[in-house]
N, C-alpha and C positions, 0 to 999 in steps of 0.2 A: 035841576032835574037831570043834569048831565051825568052825575055820579050814579043815579038810579038806572040810567040807560046802560052804562058800562057794567053795572052789577048783574044785569040780565044776560050778559054774554058769557060764552064758555071760555074759560081761561086755559091757555096752553102752558105747559110746564117745562118743555125742553126744546132745543133747537131743531131736532129732527122732526118733531111734531109740527112745528111752524112750517117747515119746508113741505111736509106732506099735506098740511091743511091748505097750502097755497098752490097745490098742483104738482109738486115734485121739483126735482133739480132743474129741469129745463125751464119750467114756468118761473121759478124764482130767479134763475139766471137772467131771463128776459126782463123781469121787473127791476133787477138791481144793476144790470150791465156787467155782471160777473160771468165767468164761464161756468158751464154745467159741472165741470171737474172741481172748480173752486167751491161751488155750492155743495157738491158731494162731500168734500172735505169738511165743510162746516158742520155736517152731521155728527162728527166725532168731537167737536169742541163744546165746551160748556156755554160759550157765548158766541153770538154772531158778530160780525164786524159792526162797530158802532155807526158807521156811515150808512147802514141799511135800516136803521131804526125807524125813520119817518116813513119811508116807502112801504116797508113790511108791516108796520103797525097799522097804517091806513088800509092796506090790503086786507089785513085780518078783520078790521072793523067792518069792512064791506061785506064780509061773509059771516058776521055775527060772532067773531072770536076776538080775544085779546090775549096779550102776553105781558108779563112783568118786564119793566125796563132792565131788570137785572140780567135778563137773557141776552142783552147787548152790552153787558159790563157796566151798566149805569147804576149808581147808587140812588136810592130813594131817600128823600128828606125825612126828618123825624116825624113830621106831621102827615106823612103820606099814609094813605089807607092800605 
């Protein structure tokens, strides 16, 4: 039933939307240990730093949202939904 749970979540489609959903530059900086300036720069990138995947994905799930791993530069397998 785990897949059904994720199917009910709103999926985010770009890096800036992730940052906004999680409360903005300062909030994401606090979550990740980055500076607010670094987080601000991430808004202009197609992908977020891969070392933020676990913490930001978990934070998104807590607010009922999800984002594809590709927004962190990760490839999904052939069998991925």
